[in-house]
C-alpha positions in Angstrom: 90.0 135.9 194.6 89.6 132.8 190.9 88.2 133.1 187.6 85.4 130.4 186.9 84.1 129.3 184.0 80.7 128.7 184.1 79.1 126.2 181.0 75.4 126.0 179.5 74.4 123.8 177.2 70.9 124.7 175.4 68.5 123.3 172.8 69.5 126.4 170.4 72.8 127.4 172.0 75.9 126.4 173.8 77.0 129.6 175.9 80.3 130.2 178.5 81.5 132.7 180.2 84.7 133.8 182.2 83.6 135.0 185.8 85.8 137.2 188.2 84.5 136.1 191.9 86.5 138.5 193.1 84.3 141.2 191.0 81.5 140.0 190.2 82.0 140.3 186.7 81.8 138.9 183.3 85.2 138.9 182.2 85.0 137.4 178.9 82.7 134.9 176.5 81.4 132.8 173.5 79.0 130.8 172.0 78.2 128.4 169.4 74.7 127.6 167.7 74.2 124.1 169.6 74.7 121.0 167.3 72.5 119.8 164.7 69.7 117.4 165.7 69.2 114.2 163.2 65.5 113.9 162.8 64.8 110.4 161.8 61.9 108.6 160.0 60.4 106.6 162.8 60.3 109.7 165.1 64.4 109.2 166.1 66.0 112.9 167.3 69.4 112.4 167.6 73.0 115.0 168.2 76.3 113.6 167.2 78.1 113.0 171.1 81.6 114.0 169.1 79.2 117.7 167.9 78.9 118.3 171.7 82.9 117.8 172.9 83.5 120.2 170.0 81.1 122.9 171.2 82.8 123.3 174.2 86.2 123.5 172.8 84.8 126.5 171.3 83.3 126.9 173.8 84.9 126.6 177.6 88.2 125.6 175.3 88.4 128.7 173.9 87.9 130.5 177.1 90.1 128.1 179.2 92.3 128.8 175.8 92.4 133.3 176.3 92.7 132.9 180.5 95.0 130.2 181.4 94.3 131.7 185.4 90.4 129.7 185.6 90.4 127.3 188.0 87.3 125.8 187.9 84.3 125.1 185.6 80.8 124.5 186.1 78.4 123.1 184.0 74.8 122.5 183.6 72.5 121.3 180.3 69.5 120.0 179.4 68.0 117.6 181.0 66.4 114.5 179.1 68.8 113.4 177.0 70.6 109.6 176.8 73.8 107.9 175.6 74.5 104.8 175.3 78.2 103.4 175.3 79.9 100.6 175.5 81.1 99.6 179.2 84.5 100.8 178.5 82.9 104.2 177.1 82.9 103.9 173.6 78.9 105.6 172.6 76.8 103.3 170.4 74.2 105.6 170.5 74.2 109.3 169.3 73.0 111.5 172.4 69.5 111.2 171.9 67.6 114.5 172.8 64.0 114.9 174.8 62.8 115.4 171.4 62.7 111.3 170.4 59.9 110.2 169.8 60.4 107.2 168.4 59.0 104.8 171.5 55.2 106.1 169.8 55.8 104.5 166.7 53.7 101.1 166.1 55.2 98.2 165.5 55.1 94.5 164.2 52.8 94.0 167.5 50.1 96.8 166.2 51.2 98.7 169.7 54.8 101.2 170.1 56.9 100.5 173.1 55.3 103.3 174.8 51.7 102.0 174.9 53.1 98.8 176.7 54.6 101.0 179.0 51.5 102.7 179.5 50.3 100.3 182.5 53.7 101.1 184.7 52.4 104.9 184.1 51.0 105.0 188.0 53.9 103.3 189.4 56.5 105.8 188.0 55.1 108.4 188.8 54.8 107.2 192.2 59.3 106.6 192.2 59.7 110.0 189.7 57.2 112.4 189.8 57.6 112.8 186.4 54.5 111.1 184.4 55.5 109.0 181.5 56.2 109.7 178.0 58.1 109.4 175.4 61.6 111.3 174.8 62.0 110.4 178.3 65.5 108.6 178.5 63.6 105.5 180.2 61.1 104.7 177.3 63.7 105.7 175.2 66.3 102.8 176.2 62.8 100.8 176.1 62.6 100.8 172.5 65.6 99.5 172.4 65.5 96.7 174.9 62.5 95.6 172.4 64.8 96.0 169.2 67.6 94.2 170.4 70.1 96.7 169.9 71.2 97.1 173.0 74.4 94.8 174.9 74.5 93.1 177.6 76.6 95.0 179.2 76.2 98.8 178.8 77.1 102.6 179.9 74.6 105.4 180.6 75.5 109.0 180.0 74.0 112.2 180.5 74.9 114.7 178.4 77.6 116.6 182.0 79.3 113.2 182.2 79.4 112.3 178.7 81.8 115.5 178.6 83.5 114.4 181.8 84.5 111.0 180.4 85.6 112.2 176.9 87.7 115.2 178.9 89.3 112.2 180.6 87.5 111.4 183.8 86.9 107.8 184.4 84.5 108.4 187.3 82.3 111.3 186.5 79.8 112.5 188.5 76.4 114.1 187.7 73.9 116.2 190.0 70.3 114.4 190.8 68.6 116.4 189.0 70.0 114.8 186.0 69.8 111.3 187.1 66.4 112.1 187.5 65.6 113.4 184.2 66.5 110.3 182.9 63.5 108.2 184.5 65.8 105.7 185.4 66.2 106.9 189.3 64.1 106.0 192.6 63.8 110.1 194.2 61.9 108.1 197.0 65.3 105.9 198.0 67.7 107.9 196.3 69.6 105.9 194.1 69.3 104.4 190.6 65.9 102.0 190.3 66.4 98.7 189.5 62.8 98.4 189.3 62.7 100.8 187.0 65.3 98.9 184.7 62.4 95.9 185.0 59.8 98.5 184.0 61.7 99.4 180.6 62.5 96.0 180.4 66.5 96.7 181.3 66.4 93.6 183.4 69.3 91.2 183.4 71.9 93.6 181.7 74.6 95.2 183.6 74.2 99.1 183.2 77.0 101.4 184.4 75.4 105.0 186.0 77.5 107.9 186.9 78.1 108.3 190.6 75.4 111.4 192.4 77.1 114.7 193.3 76.1 117.2 195.3 76.2 121.1 194.4 79.7 122.3 195.5 81.0 119.0 195.0 83.6 117.9 192.3 81.9 115.9 189.5 85.4 114.8 188.1 87.9 116.9 186.4 88.5 118.0 182.4 91.4 118.1 180.2 90.5 121.3 178.2 92.0 124.8 176.5 96.0 123.4 177.5 93.6 123.3 181.3 93.3 120.4 183.9 90.4 121.8 186.2 87.7 120.4 188.1 84.2 120.5 187.4 81.3 121.4 189.3 77.7 121.6 189.1 76.4 119.0 186.5 73.1 119.8 187.2 70.3 120.6 184.5 69.4 123.4 182.8 66.1 125.2 185.0 67.7 123.6 188.8 71.0 125.6 188.0 68.9 128.5 187.8 67.2 127.1 190.8 69.8 126.7 192.9 71.4 130.2 191.9 68.1 131.6 193.4 69.0 129.7 197.1 66.5 127.1 196.6 65.7 124.7 198.5 68.1 126.8 201.8 66.4 129.5 200.8 63.2 128.3 199.6 61.0 124.9 199.2 59.0 125.6 196.4 59.7 126.1 192.6 57.1 126.5 190.6 58.7 126.4 187.2 57.1 128.7 184.4 59.8 127.8 181.4 63.3 127.2 180.8 63.5 130.8 181.5 60.8 131.9 184.1 61.2 130.4 187.3 59.0 131.7 190.5 60.4 130.7 194.1 57.8 130.8 197.3 59.7 131.6 200.6 57.2 131.4 203.5 58.1 133.5 206.5 55.7 131.4 208.1 57.1 128.7 211.0 54.6 126.2 212.0 
């Protein structure tokens, strides 16, 4: 059976292993520290998009060079980060982290972007299942829009689809967990939401978003380490753990106690 690459982009480390599907053994591994963020005076927390690509080359790329028999790459990453690019895919912002707090800064109006969005909290929760808070991409994008720092047409990347784009894929996909993590995806209608764009003050802009893929469906292809590989997953890090443990087939409830600790509840009672 084939060997595959597994890659996890975490807040502190970027980790990759080669796994044999025949023996179910780890054959090799590589890891590097995650790129250092830049902390700005208004609460900005940004990471170079190019540095993330370099981290992928230093881990999965190095393993692909050493193991040319690898047939596929599975990718997961932290949630709630975003890159804004031109419609042609050229980044115009760094990767804006989930730790970013610029939307809480008080502006000339005497309030913050987050303050002005707060009256939409119930609507936001009903569409996304999340509490509205600074650091979510929808809030960071609302700040950029209020500061006239967004073009009328732009492309929205999460980290996995940015890496796919950088690696040559021109129709990158992501799992719904990454899409939902932006705060711009309607979980009730299963689609990117024009209403949520209005909440963020993005209405009237043309936004290119990644297509949604399922677990086991290729999100695209990537050129890495001399190989041209299909890429799967593109899922949130916690969600990849739950999927690997059998959610939602084996269990219908996940209790997240932290990035490294989840409990899945399996009910044997049929109602």
